[in-house]
C-alpha positions as CSV (number, residue, x, y, z in Angstrom):
1,X,-1.7,12.0,-34.4
2,X,-4.9,13.6,-32.9
3,X,-3.3,13.4,-29.5
4,X,-0.1,15.0,-30.8
5,X,-2.0,17.8,-32.5
6,X,-3.9,18.4,-29.2
7,X,-0.7,18.6,-27.2
8,X,0.9,21.1,-29.7
9,X,-2.2,23.3,-29.8
10,X,-2.3,23.4,-26.0
11,X,1.4,24.2,-25.8
12,X,0.9,27.1,-28.3
13,X,-2.0,28.4,-26.3
14,X,0.1,28.3,-23.2
15,X,2.9,30.2,-24.8
16,X,0.4,32.9,-26.0
17,X,-1.3,33.1,-22.6
18,X,2.1,33.6,-20.9
19,X,2.8,36.7,-23.0
20,X,-0.3,38.3,-21.6
21,X,-0.1,37.1,-18.1
22,X,3.6,37.4,-17.4
23,X,3.8,41.2,-17.1
24,X,1.1,41.4,-14.5
25,X,2.5,38.5,-12.6
26,X,6.0,39.9,-12.7
27,X,4.7,43.1,-11.0
28,X,4.0,41.1,-7.9
29,X,7.1,39.0,-8.2
30,X,5.5,35.7,-9.0
31,X,7.3,34.7,-12.2
32,X,9.1,35.7,-15.3
33,X,7.5,35.3,-18.8
34,X,9.7,32.2,-19.4
35,X,8.8,30.6,-16.1
36,X,5.1,31.3,-16.7
37,X,5.3,29.6,-20.1
38,X,7.1,26.7,-18.6
39,X,4.5,26.3,-15.8
40,X,1.6,26.5,-18.2
41,X,3.1,24.1,-20.7
42,X,3.9,21.5,-18.0
43,X,0.4,21.5,-16.5
44,X,-1.7,22.0,-19.6
45,X,0.2,19.6,-21.8
46,X,0.1,16.9,-19.1
47,X,-3.7,17.3,-18.9
48,X,-4.0,17.2,-22.7
49,X,-2.0,14.0,-23.0
50,X,-3.6,12.3,-20.1
51,X,-0.3,12.1,-18.1
52,X,-0.2,12.4,-14.3
53,X,2.5,14.6,-13.0
54,X,4.2,13.6,-9.7
55,X,6.2,15.7,-7.3
56,X,9.4,14.5,-8.9
57,X,11.2,11.5,-10.5
58,X,11.1,8.2,-8.6
59,X,14.0,7.8,-6.2
60,X,16.9,5.8,-7.5
61,X,18.3,5.1,-4.1
62,X,17.9,1.6,-2.6
63,X,15.5,2.0,0.3
64,X,15.9,0.4,3.7
65,X,12.8,-1.1,5.3
66,X,13.3,-1.4,9.1
67,X,11.1,-3.8,11.1
68,X,11.2,-6.8,13.3
69,X,12.1,-10.3,12.2
70,X,8.4,-11.0,11.6
71,X,5.8,-10.6,8.9
72,X,3.5,-8.3,10.8
73,X,2.3,-5.0,9.4
74,X,5.0,-4.9,6.7
75,X,4.4,-8.2,5.0
76,X,2.0,-6.6,2.5
77,X,4.8,-4.1,1.7
78,X,7.4,-6.8,1.2
79,X,4.9,-8.7,-1.1
80,X,4.3,-5.5,-3.1
81,X,8.1,-4.9,-3.5
82,X,8.5,-8.5,-4.5
83,X,5.8,-8.2,-7.2
84,X,7.4,-5.0,-8.5
85,X,10.9,-6.7,-8.6
86,X,12.2,-3.8,-6.5
87,X,15.6,-3.8,-4.8
88,X,15.6,-2.9,-1.1
89,X,17.3,-3.7,2.2
90,X,15.1,-5.8,4.4
91,X,16.5,-4.9,7.9
92,X,15.1,-6.9,10.8
93,X,15.4,-6.5,14.5
94,X,15.9,-9.9,16.1
95,X,13.3,-10.8,18.7
96,X,14.1,-13.2,21.6
97,X,10.9,-15.1,22.1
98,X,12.3,-17.2,25.0
99,X,12.0,-14.2,27.3
100,X,8.8,-13.1,29.0
101,X,7.9,-10.6,27.6
102,X,9.9,-11.1,24.4
103,X,12.8,-8.7,23.9
104,X,14.4,-7.0,20.9
105,X,17.7,-5.4,22.2
106,X,18.7,-3.8,18.9
107,X,15.2,-2.2,18.6
108,X,15.4,-0.9,22.2
109,X,18.8,0.6,21.5
110,X,17.6,2.3,18.3
111,X,14.5,3.6,20.1
112,X,16.6,5.1,22.9
113,X,19.0,6.7,20.4
114,X,16.3,8.5,18.6
115,X,16.8,6.5,15.3
116,X,13.1,5.7,15.2
117,X,11.8,9.2,16.0
118,X,10.1,9.5,12.6
119,X,7.7,6.8,13.8
120,X,7.5,8.1,17.4
121,X,9.9,5.4,18.6
122,X,8.2,2.5,16.8
123,X,8.8,0.3,13.8
124,X,8.5,0.2,10.8
125,X,10.7,2.9,9.3
126,X,11.5,3.4,5.7
127,X,14.8,5.1,5.0
128,X,15.3,6.5,1.5
129,X,17.5,9.3,0.2
130,X,18.7,10.2,3.7
131,X,15.2,10.7,4.9
132,X,12.8,8.6,7.0
133,X,9.1,7.7,6.7
134,X,7.0,6.2,9.5
135,X,3.7,4.4,9.7
136,X,3.3,1.2,7.6
137,X,0.3,2.6,5.7
138,X,2.2,5.7,4.6
139,X,5.2,3.6,3.6
140,X,3.0,1.3,1.6
141,X,1.4,4.2,-0.3
142,X,4.7,5.9,-0.9
143,X,6.3,2.7,-2.4
144,X,3.1,1.9,-4.4
145,X,3.4,5.3,-6.1
146,X,7.2,4.8,-6.6
147,X,6.5,1.5,-8.4
148,X,3.5,2.4,-10.4
149,X,1.1,0.4,-8.2
150,X,-1.2,3.3,-7.2
151,X,-3.4,3.4,-10.3
152,X,-3.3,5.1,-13.6
153,X,-5.2,8.2,-12.4
154,X,-6.1,10.2,-9.3
155,X,-9.5,8.5,-9.3
156,X,-8.0,5.0,-9.4
157,X,-5.6,6.0,-6.7
158,X,-8.5,7.0,-4.5
159,X,-10.3,3.7,-5.2
160,X,-7.2,1.8,-4.3
161,X,-7.0,3.8,-1.1
162,X,-10.6,3.0,-0.4
163,X,-10.0,-0.7,-0.7
164,X,-6.9,-0.4,1.4
165,X,-8.9,1.1,4.2
166,X,-11.8,-1.4,3.8
167,X,-9.3,-4.2,4.4
168,X,-7.9,-2.4,7.4
169,X,-11.4,-2.2,8.9
170,X,-11.8,-5.9,8.6
171,X,-8.4,-6.5,10.2
172,X,-9.4,-4.3,13.0
173,X,-12.4,-6.5,13.7
174,X,-10.1,-9.5,14.0
175,X,-7.6,-7.6,16.2
176,X,-10.5,-6.8,18.7
177,X,-11.3,-10.5,18.9
178,X,-7.6,-11.4,19.6
179,X,-7.1,-8.6,22.1
180,X,-10.3,-9.5,23.9
181,X,-9.3,-13.1,24.1
182,X,-6.0,-12.2,25.8
183,X,-8.1,-11.0,28.7
184,X,-10.4,-14.0,28.7
185,X,-9.6,-17.0,30.9
186,X,-12.3,-19.4,29.7
187,X,-10.9,-21.3,26.7
188,X,-14.4,-22.2,25.5
189,X,-15.3,-18.5,25.4
190,X,-12.1,-17.8,23.5
191,X,-13.0,-20.4,20.9
192,X,-16.5,-19.2,20.6
193,X,-15.3,-15.6,19.9
194,X,-12.9,-16.8,17.2
195,X,-15.5,-19.1,15.6
196,X,-18.1,-16.3,15.5
197,X,-15.8,-14.0,13.7
198,X,-14.6,-16.5,11.2
199,X,-18.0,-18.2,10.6
200,X,-20.3,-15.1,10.7
201,X,-18.5,-11.8,10.7
202,X,-15.8,-12.6,8.1
203,X,-18.2,-13.9,5.4
204,X,-20.3,-10.7,5.9
205,X,-17.2,-8.5,5.6
206,X,-16.2,-10.4,2.4
207,X,-19.6,-9.8,0.9
208,X,-19.4,-6.1,1.6
209,X,-15.9,-5.9,0.1
210,X,-17.1,-7.8,-2.9
211,X,-19.8,-5.2,-3.3
212,X,-17.2,-2.4,-3.2
213,X,-15.2,-4.1,-5.9
214,X,-18.3,-4.5,-8.1
215,X,-18.9,-0.8,-7.6
216,X,-15.4,0.0,-8.9
217,X,-15.9,-2.3,-11.9
218,X,-13.2,-4.7,-10.9
219,X,-12.5,-7.3,-13.7
220,X,-10.0,-9.9,-14.7
221,X,-8.6,-10.4,-11.3
222,X,-7.6,-6.8,-10.7
223,X,-9.1,-4.7,-7.9
224,X,-8.8,-1.4,-9.7
225,X,-7.8,-0.8,-13.4
226,X,-6.1,-3.3,-15.5
227,X,-2.9,-4.2,-13.7
228,X,-1.7,-5.2,-10.2
229,X,-1.9,-2.5,-7.6
230,X,-1.5,-2.0,-3.9
231,X,-5.1,-3.0,-3.4
232,X,-4.6,-6.4,-5.0
233,X,-1.5,-7.1,-2.8
234,X,-3.3,-6.0,0.4
235,X,-6.3,-8.2,-0.3
236,X,-4.0,-11.1,-1.2
237,X,-1.9,-10.6,2.0
238,X,-5.0,-10.4,4.1
239,X,-6.5,-13.6,2.8
240,X,-3.3,-15.6,2.4
241,X,-1.2,-14.8,5.5
242,X,-3.0,-12.5,7.9
243,X,-4.9,-15.2,9.8
244,X,-3.2,-18.1,11.6
245,X,-2.6,-21.1,9.4
246,X,-5.1,-23.3,11.4
247,X,-7.9,-21.0,10.2
248,X,-7.1,-21.3,6.5
249,X,-10.1,-23.4,5.6
250,X,-12.6,-21.1,7.3
251,X,-11.0,-18.0,5.7
252,X,-11.3,-19.7,2.3
253,X,-14.9,-20.6,2.9
254,X,-15.6,-16.9,3.9
255,X,-14.9,-15.6,0.4
256,X,-16.0,-18.8,-1.5
257,X,-19.1,-16.9,-2.7
258,X,-17.1,-13.8,-3.7
259,X,-15.7,-14.4,-7.2
260,X,-14.0,-11.1,-7.5
261,X,-12.1,-11.5,-4.3
262,X,-11.2,-15.1,-5.2
263,X,-9.9,-14.0,-8.7
264,X,-7.8,-11.2,-7.1
265,X,-6.2,-13.7,-4.7
266,X,-5.5,-16.2,-7.4
267,X,-4.0,-13.6,-9.8
268,X,-1.8,-12.0,-7.2
269,X,-0.8,-15.4,-5.9
270,X,0.4,-16.4,-9.4
271,X,2.7,-13.3,-9.7
272,X,6.2,-14.6,-10.2
273,X,7.8,-12.1,-7.8
274,X,5.3,-12.9,-5.0
275,X,5.8,-16.7,-5.5
276,X,9.5,-16.3,-5.3
277,X,9.3,-14.2,-2.1
278,X,7.0,-16.7,-0.5
279,X,9.3,-19.6,-1.3
280,X,12.4,-17.8,0.0
281,X,11.2,-15.5,2.8
282,X,12.6,-16.1,6.3
283,X,10.6,-18.4,8.6
284,X,9.5,-16.3,11.5
285,X,7.5,-16.6,14.7
286,X,4.6,-14.6,13.2
């Protein structure tokens, strides 16, 4: 009742304010009295009730996620969509791994035709409502907002974004090791590089991420707030399927002393949508 009274009072104040402001604004062609009242009511009432206004209603069109027949950078997106129970088209370019280098003829054709221009000739692409979005991180954030997985407030959204970027920093460290090893001929040096990252660097990264989660007040197996978000899915994907399977034990050991990370991984892994996707997803080369 108190909230309802507050909303009504703010709405009345907005109506009164519009009567005074509209004539002046109309002189410079900004808005009519009715439009001013509508603008004030929509913004002030939303603040009074604690609601967050978005740029529009969520799309009802079935999106098309375009990528290679691999997990790669879109697997966290697929996991998030699975957790949300969302309907989408999972379009995959086939990759012929028997060739050196591997070839994806359909991808090459799409690139040549300009179909991938939104991502500068690369994949992934998200097609929705006749429009395209490029960059996996932009796609992830867009879909997270669409499915209520970007927090309950702007502050929570920023915290989720922060954790997303933290995980990306950690991944970048691993990518540097893998890329460096591609140029290294000595197998012992390659192994030493991998072992150092997994045994020394990764535990340090996990400790730092645990500290960030503590700073955000993470509880009950959720990274931010009180429900599953993009941050939870990204952390889960990073721990569960980012590293090659042969390193699973070392990855688990790296976060063994980080109870918040462990709880997030366990809770996300128990999500029915994620479990179903992991049981049914295509077997791919990576």
